[in-house]
N, C-alpha and C positions, 0 to 999 in steps of 0.2 A: 121601294129601296123600303119602306115601314112592312113588308110585308120580306125582307129575305134577313131581317132581323127578326121578329117571333118565329119564323123558319130554322134559323139555325140558333134562335135561344129555346127551342124545345126539340133539338139534336142533339143539345148539352144535355138537357137537360131528365131527356131521351140514356140517353147513354149511362152518367149518372148512377142512374133507375134503377139500370137494365146489368151493371156493372156492381151497384151495391144488393141485388137480388139476392145473391151467392151467401152475400157473409150471416146472415141470420143460420140462429142459433138458435132451435126446439130444447129450454132447459125443461122438458115435459117430459119426454123419452129416457124412457129407465134405462139403468143401464146395465148394458151385455151380461148377460150369466158367464159362469165359470163352463168350460166348458161338459165338468165332471155332475153339472144341475140341469142342463140340458139335456133332454131326454132325445130331440130328436136330432140333435148335431152326433150323441152320440153316435143311433142308430145307423145314421148318411154317414158316417167322417170310418164309424169300422166297415162297415157294409167296406169301402171305395179298398181298407189297409187288404180286406183278406178278401180282395177281388184279387190285385193285385200276381197272387200267393197262388190264383187256380190253372187252370191248365183251362181252364169252358168257365168264360164269367160271364157268363147267358146262364150258366144253369146255375147259381149262384137261388136258392131261397133260406130266408128265414125263419129256421122255429123256434129259437126264443133271445134274450138277451133280458141276463139275471142281475144286483137287480138292474133295475133302471136307468141308473143312475148313481155314481160313483164312482171313485178312486181307482177301478179293478173290477170289470167288465169281464163277464164268462159271454160268450155269443156260442151258437146252437144256434149250424146251419145245416143244409142237407148241399152233395153238387156233382157232377159228373168224380168220376176216373179216367183213370185212365182206356178202359176197357169199355166205359160207353156208362158202366151202371157209377148209380146214384150211395155215394155215402152220404153217414153221418157223424159230421164234425164239430169236435169243441175248438177257439175259442180264446182266449185270455188274449186282453188289449188290460189295456192301461194309461190314464191322464193322470193330465194338471186343465189350468184353468186354463191354459190355449191349446197343448195337443196333447196327440195321444198313439199310444204305439202299441203293435202287437206283441204281446213276448214270447207263444206258442198257439201252437194253429196241429192241431191232430185227426 
């Protein structure tokens, strides 16, 4: 009978520890940066927006992003046109803390 008590007590303690393990908050993490200050997020988000409007999204080749951070960004890239040739294009995107919008794509 004593063995069952220890087994049940161990199970209850284990369940308590397991359920409370996910509630710990790490206060040492930095708060997330706004989108317009994160160089990597700007590049990947702008790339996704531009690729949505291309005939051949796999042909996208980044040339440059200026400025690398900020609220109004110009992206120069190469992509295939409808005849199979490559064009150099310019896209202008705007971003705030959480969202990015494609303003023009020429």
